[in-house]
N, C-alpha and C positions, 0 to 999 in steps of 0.2 A: 503493499500500499504506500502511496506517496504521502509523506507526513504532512499534517496541517501546517500551514504557514503561521508565524506568530501573529501577524496582522495583515489584513488586506483592506486597502481603502476602497470606497464605493467606486472611484474612478478606474482603479486597477481591476476590480471585479468586472465592471461593465466592459472595460477594454478586453479582458480575457474572453468574456461571453461573446462579444461582437465577432471575434475570430472564429467562433464555433458555430454561430447561427444567430438568427434574430428571434429572440424569445419574446413571447407576448404579442407578436404581430401576426401569428398564424402561420408563420414560415420558420421552420427549424431545419438547419442544415448541420449535419456533422454530430451534433450532441446526441448522445444515446446510440450512435452508430459505432462508437469507439469502445475499446476495452473499458469496462466500468472503472478500472483502477488507474486510468490515464490522467485524471484530473485530481487537484486537491479537493478534500471534502468541503473546504469553505466555499470553493467555487460552485460545487455541485449542490451544496445546501441552498446557496442564493439562487442557482438556476431552478431548483424545485419550486421556488416561489414565483418565478417569472414565466415558467412553462405554461402554455395556454391550457385552460381547464374548460370542461363543458359548461354552458350556461345553465341557468336554473331550468328545472323541468317545466315551470309555467311559461317559459318563453316559447315553448312549442304549442302548447294548448292549454286552455283553462276555460271552465264554464262561463257563459255569458252572465255578467252582472249589469243589470240595467240601472239607470240613474234612480228610478223609483226604489229598487231593491236596496241600493246603497243608502238612499235617503232615510229609509225605514230604520236602518241601524243607527245612523247619525242622529236622527230625531229621538230615538229611544235613549241614546246616550245624553243628549241635551236635557230631555225630560228628567232622567235619573239625577243628573248633576244638579239641576234646578231644585228638585225636590229635597235632595240631601242638603243643599245650602239653606233652604228655608227652614228646615228642621233645626239644623246646627245653629242658626241665628236666634233661636228661642232661649237658649241657656248657655251658661259658661261651662264647658267641660273640656278635658284633654282630648284633642282630635289627632288621631294617628297620622292621617295625612289629609290633604285638602283635595276634595273632588276627584276629577277624572285623571289626574297625573299629567295633564297637558295633552292627552290624546284627542280630546274633542277639537281643539284648534287644528290639530294635524288632519283629522278626519274631515272637518268642514273645508279646509284647504284643498285636499284631495278631491272632494266632491265638487268644488267649484271649478277645479281644473279638469274635470271629466275623467279622472282616474277612479273609476267606480269600484274596481277590485281593491285598490288601496284604501279607499274610503270605508269599505265595509270591513276590511281587516282591522283597520285602526279603530273604528268604532267598536267592533267586537272585543278587542283587547281592552279599550278603555273602560268598558263596562265591568271588567274585573275590579278595577279600583273604584269607580264611581258607584257600583253596586254594593260593594263592601262598606263604602262611606254612608250610603243610604241606610243599609241595614243596621249599622252601629248607631246611626242617629235615630232610628225608629226604637231601637232597644233602649237607648238612654232616655227617650222621652215617654217610655211606657207604651209605645204603639207598635211593639214587636208582636204582631198577631201570628203565633206559631201555627195555628189551624189554617189560616190563610196560605201560609207558605206551604204547608203540607198539601193542601188542596190544589195549589198552583202547580207543584211538582207532579201530582197524579195527572193533571190535565195535560201538561207538556209531554209526559211519557205516553199517554194515550194518543196524542197527535203523532208522536214518533212512530208508534205502532201502526197507525193507520197509513202513514206513508209507506211503511215496509210491506204492509199487506197488499197495497195497491200496485206494487211493482210487477207482481205476477200477472201474465206469464212471461214478462221481460221481452215484450215485442221490440224488434229491431229491424231497421232498414239497412244500415251500414254497421255491422257489428263492431269494426274496429274503432268507430267513433261513438256509437250509441252506448256500447257497453262502458266506456269511460264516463259518459253522463250518468248511467246507473251507478257506477262506483262512487261518483261524487254525491249523489242523492243518499246513498246508503251510509256513507260515512258522515254526512251531515246529520242524518237521523241517529246514528250511533252516538255522535257527540252530544246531540240534544238529550238523548235518553240518559246518558251517563251523567251529564251535569244535573239532570233533574231527578237522579236516583237519591231517595231519602234514606236509604240504609245507613250511610255515613252519619247523617244527621240524627238518626235513631240511636246511634252508638253514643253520639255527644250528649243526647238527652236521657240516656239510660233506659231507652226504650220508648215505645209509643202506646199511649193508653187508648184501647179501642173505642171506649165510650166518650172520653173527653178530648180526644186529639192527642197531639204530641205532649209528652211529659215535660215538665220545665226544670227538673233536677239536672244540674250540670250545664244548663244553657247560659251563655253569656253573650256579650256585644260581639265578640270575635266570631263565633259559631253562627250567629244570626246574620252577621255581615257577609261571611263566606257563602252561606246558603243563598242569600239574596243575590250576591253576584253570580253565582252558579245558575240561578234560575233566569236571570236576565240574559246571560249568554246562551242559555239553552234555547230561549225564545228566538234569538237571532238564528241560531243553527236550524231550528225546525222550520222557521220562515224560509230559510235558504233552501232546505230540503224540498219544501212544498213549491217554491218558485222555480227551482231547477226541473222539478217533476212536471210542472205545467209546460215549461219551455220544451222539454223533451217530447211531450205529447204532441205539441204543435209542429215539431220538426220531423217526426216520423212519417214516412211516406205511406202511400196506400199498399205498398208491397210488404209492409212491416210484418214479420212472422214471429211467432213464439220461440224463445231461445232457452227456456228453462231447462228443458232436457239436455241440451248440449252443455250447458253450464254445469249441471249435476254430473254428467258423464266426464267432463274435464276434471272436476274435483275428484271424482273416484279414481281417475287415471292417475292423478297426482299423488293421492293418498296411497295407492298401490305402490308407486314408485318409491315412496318414502318408507315403506314397511321395514326395509332392512337398514334404515339409518341408525347408526350407533349413537348411544348417548355421548355427551361431552366427555364423561369420565372414561368411557371405553375408547373413544377416539384418542384421548391423550395417553392412555395406557399403551396403545400401539406404538407410540413414539418414545416409550419408556418414561413418561412423565405422569403416571397415574397419581401416586401420592408422594412424588419426589419433591424435595425442596430445591431442586436445581433452579437456579435464577439467572443463568447466562442468557445471551441474546437469542440462542436457539430455542431455549425453553419459553422465553418471552414471546418469540414469534408464533410458536405452535399454540401457546395459550390464547393469544389474541385471536388467531384464526378460528380456533375451536369455539371461543366465547361469542364471536360474530356469527358463526355459521351453524353450529350444532347445538341443539337444546340440551339443557341439563335435566336429567331424569328421563321420563317417558317422552319420546319425541313429540313435539307439538309445534309445528311450523306455523300455525295460524296465529293471528294477533286478536282475534275476536272470537266469541262464542260461536262455534260452527254449528251448533244445534239449531241456530236461528235461521230463518229463511231469508238470508242475505246472500243471494247466489253469486253475485259478482264479487263481492268482497272475500267471500269464502274461496272462490276459485282463484282469484289473484293471490290471496294469502298463501294457499297450498302451492302455487307456482313459484312464489319466492322462496318457499321452503325447499322446493326441489332445486331451484338455481343455487341456493346456498349450499346444500349438500353436495351437489355435484362439483361446485367450484372449490369446495373445501378438499375434496379428494385430489383434485388436480393440483391445488396450491401446495399441498403437502409434497407432492412429487417435484414441483418446480422451485421450491423454496431454496435460495442460495445461501443457506447458513448450515453450519455444522455444530455438533455438540462441543461445548467448551469455548466457543468463539466469543472473544471479548470485544472485538471491533467490527464496525460495519461501514464499508465504503458507500457513500451516498450516490456514487456513480451508478450503482445497481438501481437505485430509486429512479434516476433519470431514464434509464433504459426501460424499467417498468412503466414509467409514465408515457414514454413514446409509444410503446406497444399498446398501452390502454387507449391512447388518443387515437390510434389507428383503428382499434376495434370499435370505439365510439362512433367514429365517422362512418364506418361500414354498417354498424347496426342501427344507430339512431339517425345519423345524417341531418340534413337540413329540414326535412318535412316528414317526420316520423308518424305513424298512427297514433292517435291520443292514447289508446289503451296501453300500447307498448311503452310509453314514456311513464305511465303510472306503474306498470310492473317493475320497471328497471330503475325507479326512482332512487332507491337506496344505493344501488351499484353506481348511478351517476354522482351521488353525494359522496361516495367513497373516492371517486377520482378528484373531486373538488377539494378535499381535505388532505390529499397525499402531498404534504409539504413539510419542510423543516424550518421552524421559525427561530431556532436557537434558544428556546426557553428552558432547556434542560438544566436541572440543578438538583442536588441532593441525590436521592435514589433514582431520580429520572434523569439519566444521562442523555447526551447528544446521541450516543449509540442507540439507545432505546427509542429516541425520537425519529432517528433515521430508519430503524427497522420498522417501526409502526407506520411511518409514511409509506415505505415500500410495500408493506403488507396490504395497505389500503389500495394502492395502485394495483397490486397483483390480484386481490380478490375481486375489485371492482371489474377489472378486465374479464376475469374468468366468469363471473356472473353474467356480465353483458353478452358473452358468447353463447350463453344458454338460452337467452330470452327470445330469439326468433322462433325457435321450436316450441317454447312454452306459450308464446303469444298465439301461434297457429293453433295449438291445441285448444285454447280458450275460444277463439273466434271461429274455428271450423269444427271443432270436436276431435276427440282422439281417434 
C-alpha cells in the first residue's frame, strides 16, 4: 500500500484528481481503472466524496400532489399553530418550544412557489411540533379530552382500513406505473394507521377503561402532546392516501385489468426463494464469526453485510405485517428481501478483505463505486419504470452514502469508515443487478 501523505492541500488534491479524471461532472477517466493501490488513501478518500452519485429516487417519479392537496396540509398546520398560540396566551407556564418550529413559513413559501410536494412534506413535518404544542396547551388548560383523542384515533384507523379494502382487485392499465401508485397509497395508509394506533397511548395511561374511555393514570402533557401530533400527521397521511387513490382511479384506462392474483403469485414465488435463507447468526458462523470476538476489518465487513442483508432469527424480509391485504407493499417487500439475500451471497465471494487485515486501501472503494455507477446507469438509467425505482430505492441510497468523510476517531477508525463505504458500494451494486428480474416478476408474474 502507498503510505498516506502527512498532509495534502486542497489545491494538490484537486490537481492530482484532475490528472485522473473529471469527478463530479459525469465524466470519469482513469480513476477506478487502475490498480486500487496506485494512489494515496487521502486522494481516494477525497475522490469518494466527489465521485458522481445517483440522484434521489423522487427525481425519476413521484405521485402527483396538487395545489389543493398541499394547501390542505398547510392550512391544517396554520390552524394547529394558531389554536396552540391562543391557548398558551391564556396562562403563564413553561413552554417546551414555540409553535411549529419554523416549518409553517417554509411550507407557505413552497406553496407560493408552486412546489407542492415540498409544501406537503414540510407541513406534515411541522405538525409534529405544532401538534405537540397544541396537545400540551390543552392539557395545561384542562382541555385535554382523552376520549375525544381516542375516538379520533379510531376514526382515522377506520379510514385507513377503508382505503386498503378499496384497492382490490388492484386494477391496472400500465403495471410498471400503476403499481407504484398503489404502493404509494398503501404506504400512506400504513403510516396513517400506525400514527393513529392507540396501543402506545394505552400503555402510557395504564390501560383503557371500556366504560369510561381512556384511563387518566400516568397521562401527562408530554403524552397528550405526542398523541395529538400523531393524530394530526395521521390525518394528512390518510388524506394523501385518499387523494392518490382518486387520482389513480381517474388515470386508469378502459383496459384496466385486475392484478391481485399476479401480485399474490409474485409474493409466493419470492417467499419460496427465501425459504433457505440462513439467519444472520448462521451466515456469520459460515465465515467463522459466529460468537467470535474478532474485530478486525474482515470481521467488521462481514458483520456489516450480514446486518444489512440477513434477518436475525427467523428470516422475515418484509417490513410490514404481511397478513394484511396490502398486496403491492408485500410483494415489493419480499422482492427486496430476495435482492438482499442474493446480493449478500455474492458480496461474501467478492469481498476484498482477509482475516487479520488491519488496513484498507480506499482505492478499492473507488473501483467499487465505478462499477456500481455503471450498473446503476444500465439498470435505472434516465427514464426507469416508477415501480422499479421504488423496489431499488435502498440500493440507490447505498450508492449515495458510499464515501469517506474522514470523521473516524476512537474505535471508529478511517479503516472502518473506508470498509463501510466500500461495502455500501458493493452491496448496492449487487442488489441493483437483481432488480430487473424481480421487477419483471412483480409486473408480469412468476
